[in-house]
N, C-alpha and C positions, 0 to 999 in steps of 0.2 A: 421253066416255070415251076417244076416240081420241087426244086431246092427251097425256094421261099416258103412253100406250103409246109414242108417238113419242119423248117425252122419255126414257123408260127405254131405248129402243133406241139413241138417240143417246148416252146415258150409257155403256152397255155397249160401244158401238163406240169411244168415247173411251178407256175403260179398257183395252180390248184393243189399241188402236193405240198409245197414248202412255204408258199406265201412270199410276199415282198414287204420289207419294212417300210411302212408308209410315213411320210413326213406330213402330218396333217396341217401344221401351221395354224393352230387354233387362234382365235382372236380374243386375247385377254385384255383388250383395250379398256374396258369398263373398270376392271380391277386395278389396272395400271393407273388410271386417272384418279381413282379413289385413294390409292396409296400416295401418289404425288401430292395430292391435296391435304391429306390428313396424317401423314407420317413424316417426321423430320429426318434430316440426314443422319442424325444420331440414333434414330429408332424410337423416339418418343411419339406416342400415338394419341391423336385427338379423337377420343371415342365419341365425344359430343358431336364432332363433325361427321363421323360415320353415321351416327343416329339421324342426323339431318339428311344424309344422303342414302337412307335405308332403301328407298325405292330403286336406286341404281344398283345397290348390292343385290337386291332381290332379282333384278334383271340378269345379273351375272350368274346367280345361282341357277336360274332357269336355263341359261345358256349352257352351263356345265352339265346340267341334268340331261339335256338332249344331245350332248356331244361327249358321251362317255368313251373311255379308252377301249380300243380294239386290240386283238392279239397281234395284228400286223403293224401297230404303231411303232415308231422308233423309240428307243429307250429315252432319248432326250425329250420327246414330246410327252411321254408318259410321266417322267420325273417332274416336268414343269406343271403338268395338269394336277398331279396329286399334292405337290408342294403348295400350289396356289389354293387348292381345296382346303388343305390343313390350315393355312394361314387365314384365309377368308372366313372359314367357319369358327376359328378361334376368336376372331374379331366379333363375329355374330354372337358367340356365346357370352362375351363380355357385354355387348350391347343389350342382350336380353336380360341381363342381371345387373345392369348399371343403375346407380353407382355402387362400386365395391372397392375394397382396398387391395384385394388379392384374388387371383383365379381360384385359389384354394378355399375361398369363402363359399364357393359354389359346391353343392353336393355332387360328388363323383363327376367332376368336369371332363375327365378324359374317357371314362368308361360309359357315360350315358350316350345312347344312340339318339341324338337330338336333331339329326338332319337326314334327309333322304336325297339320293341321287338316282334318277330314273326309277323312282318308286322303292328303291332298296334302302333300308335304314343303315346309317353309319355312325360310329363314334370316332372321336379323335384317335383313340387307341387303335381302332381298326385300320385307319388310314396310315398311322405311323408304323405299327408293328406287323400288320398283315399284308401291307402293300409296299410302303416306301422302303422299309428295312430289307425286304426281300429282293429289292432291286440291286442290292450289294454295292451301294455307293455311300460310304460313311460320311461323306460331305453333306448329306441331307440333314444331319444333326445341327448344322450351322445355318440352315436355311429355314427350317420350320421354327415357329416362334410360339412360346407358351405364355405370352402376355405378361412376362415378369422381367425384372431388371437383370437378373443373372442369366437369363436365356440369351441366345444369340439375337442380335437386333433384328427387328422386322425390316427387311429391305423395302425402301419406298418405291420399288418398281415391281412389276409382275414378271415372273419367270416365263420364258418362252423356249421353244425348241432351239431357237437360234442363239439365245444368250445363256442358256443353262450352264454349260460347262465353264465358261469364263466367270459367270456369277458365283457358282459354287466355289471355285478357286478363290475368288476375291473374298467371299463371306467367311470361308474357312481361315484364311490368312488374317483377316480382320479380327475374328473372334479370338484366335490363339494369341495374337499380339496385343489384345486389349487388356490393360492392367486391371480393369474392373472385373474382368472375367477370369483371367489367368495372370498370376504374378510370377514371372520367371526372371530371376536375377542370377548373377554370378555365384551368389551364396546358396540360394535355395530355390525351390519351385513349389508354388501352391496353385494347383490347376483346378479347373471346373469339375464338379461332380458328374458332369455329362460323360467324362472319360472313365468314370467308375461305373455308372449305370449301364453304359453301352460298351463296356470294355471289349466284348467279343467282336463288335463291329469294326474295331480299329486294328484287330490282329490280321494282318494281310501278309501272305507269303512268309509266314513264320516270324514276322516282325510284330512288335507290340505297340502299346499306346504311345510310349515316348518316342519311338521311331517315327510314328505318324506325326506327332507334334513337331518333331525336329525338321520335318519336310517344309514346314511353314514358319517356324519360330525364328525370330531375329536372334534371340539368345538361346542357344541350344541347351538341352538338358542332358547331363552326362550321368553315368552310373553312380558316381560318388556323391552327387549332390543330394542334400536333404530334400525329401519330397512330402507333399501332403495335399489336401483338398481345401479349397476355399469354401466358406459358408455360403449357402445359396439364398439369395434374396428373392423372395416370392412376391414382393410388392408390385403392384400394377405398373406397367411401363407407360404411364400416362404423362 
């Protein structure tokens, strides 16, 4: 009988000292249903529909506020939580200022701390730069949406711990091969300014932006090809 007690003591010591990565499996069903109802497969958003369903969105925000990430959460759960936060509150920002032609019509849309989670004020910049980017997964740039046509499309499903990796791969590949976001041909390449703004995020293991793009691009970009950036369309993704 001594051996099992020793094993249990060692187990509790390990948990107390190092912790265990928890798979919380949060329920993002409310947000998922709002997305299915109000966002097309191509990413066009029905903001009037979101406004009609604002009570459901408020319920989701309350749920997020009482289920904040813990240090022992898995990376997948944490990524899903904060990507959903960013996207849901971007929609809320547009709703609060609707009708507008562009998110840039709003004063300081990304820097303004216009929402709280568990009593703590947040801005979209805080979520993106202080939290998501520090999780060291450049694919997040193709999941968060800035309510504009040149941004990666808003996926019409909620991210979860179970679907996050597959979804990030799909969204990244979709964005890179979308000619409205990146035009890559045999002659030249005009890529999204996202790859300029966040260049450092795509430098992995001494490889650069074009190496990252080529992991997903149907047409590869070689060193000799003429390169540039596409103009960014900030029109509302309505």
